[in-house]
C-alpha positions in Angstrom: 8.2 -33.7 -7.3 9.4 -34.6 -10.7 12.6 -32.9 -11.6 11.1 -31.5 -14.8 8.3 -29.8 -13.0 8.6 -26.1 -12.3 6.2 -23.5 -11.0 5.4 -20.6 -13.3 5.6 -17.4 -11.1 2.7 -15.0 -11.0 3.0 -12.0 -13.2 3.2 -8.7 -11.3 0.7 -6.1 -12.2 -0.3 -2.6 -11.0 -3.4 -2.7 -13.3 -6.0 -3.1 -10.6 -9.7 -2.1 -10.3 -10.9 0.6 -8.0 -12.4 -0.5 -4.6 -11.5 -1.7 -1.1 -9.4 -4.8 -0.9 -7.4 -6.8 1.7 -3.7 -6.2 1.4 -0.3 -6.8 3.1 2.4 -4.2 3.3 5.3 -5.7 1.3 7.9 -3.0 1.7 8.6 0.5 3.0 11.5 2.5 1.5 12.7 6.0 1.4 14.8 7.7 -1.2 16.2 11.2 -1.7 14.4 13.6 -4.1 14.9 17.1 -5.4 11.9 19.4 -5.1 11.3 23.0 -5.8 12.0 23.6 -2.1 15.4 21.8 -2.2 16.3 18.3 -1.3 14.1 16.0 0.7 13.0 12.4 0.9 10.0 10.4 -0.3 8.5 7.3 1.3 7.2 4.5 -0.9 4.9 1.9 0.6 4.3 -1.2 -1.6 1.2 -3.3 -1.0 0.4 -6.9 -2.1 -3.3 -6.6 -2.8 -5.8 -9.5 -2.8 -8.2 -8.7 -5.7 -11.0 -11.3 -6.3 -10.7 -12.8 -9.7 -7.0 -11.9 -10.1 -5.5 -14.7 -8.1 -3.1 -15.6 -10.9 -1.4 -12.2 -10.7 0.8 -10.6 -8.1 -1.4 -7.6 -7.6 0.6 -4.6 -6.5 -0.2 -1.0 -5.5 1.9 1.7 -3.9 1.7 5.0 -2.2 4.4 7.7 -2.4 4.5 10.6 -0.1 7.0 13.1 1.3 8.8 11.5 4.3 7.5 13.7 7.0 5.4 12.8 10.1 4.6 16.3 11.3 0.9 16.7 12.3 -1.1 17.3 9.1 1.5 15.9 6.7 0.4 13.7 3.9 2.3 10.6 5.2 1.0 11.0 8.8 -2.6 11.5 7.6 -2.3 8.4 5.4 -0.7 6.2 8.1 -3.1 7.3 10.8 -5.8 5.4 8.9 -4.0 2.2 9.9 -1.9 3.1 13.0 -4.3 5.8 14.4 -3.4 9.3 15.5 -3.0 8.0 19.0 0.0 5.9 17.8 1.8 9.2 16.8 0.8 11.0 20.0 2.0 8.2 22.3 5.4 8.1 20.5 6.0 11.9 20.2 9.7 12.8 20.5 10.7 9.1 20.0 12.4 7.4 17.1 10.5 4.6 15.4 11.5 2.3 12.5 8.6 2.6 10.1 9.8 -0.3 8.0 9.7 -2.6 11.1 6.3 -1.1 12.1 4.7 -1.6 8.7 6.2 -4.4 6.6 4.2 -7.6 6.9 1.1 -5.9 8.4 -2.3 -6.9 7.0 -4.7 -4.1 6.2 -7.5 -3.0 3.9 -6.7 -0.5 1.1 -8.9 1.8 -0.9 -7.7 1.9 -4.5 -8.7 4.8 -6.9 -7.8 5.5 -10.5 -6.0 8.7 -11.0 -6.3 10.7 -14.2 -3.9 9.6 -16.9 -2.6 10.5 -20.3 -4.2 8.0 -22.6 -1.7 8.8 -25.4 1.2 7.5 -23.2 -0.5 4.8 -21.1 -2.9 2.0 -21.8 -4.3 2.0 -18.2 -5.0 4.5 -15.4 -2.5 5.0 -12.5 -3.8 3.2 -9.4 -3.4 5.1 -6.2 -3.8 3.8 -2.7 -6.1 6.5 -1.5 -6.5 5.2 2.1 -5.4 2.5 4.4 -7.4 0.9 7.2 -7.1 -1.9 9.8 -8.2 -5.2 8.3 -12.0 -5.7 8.8 -13.2 -9.2 9.6 -14.7 -11.1 6.7 -18.4 -11.8 6.9 -19.2 -15.4 7.8 -19.7 -17.8 4.9 -23.2 -18.8 4.2 -24.2 -21.9 6.1 -21.7 -21.4 9.0 -22.7 -20.3 12.4 
């Protein structure tokens, strides 16, 4: 490689279309938050999304939910789409490291556009509505 050559990094963007896409979980973090019910924690899951036609961008999407895995909680319902409800039942009363369990895992995500304030933003907020195990790609035409 010539010493004057340098790679231009991909620009990160959260401006993604709606639809179902392949993704990889890039990070899982929690942070304290204050709510009307007092202090709590939120979990943030960041996804690296593969959007056809946007290969020159680092396509990112995220899901934020209260850090709670009780049956019926938002985070548990969301993660059950990937991990299955059986995962939670088999590990009841055990401690798990969700960062270790999730980060680097391939999956499919369903992206939806949330409503937005067009006076403040030039694009809608993209929400990861659901997460699923990665489905196999259909075979390419001309291959057995």
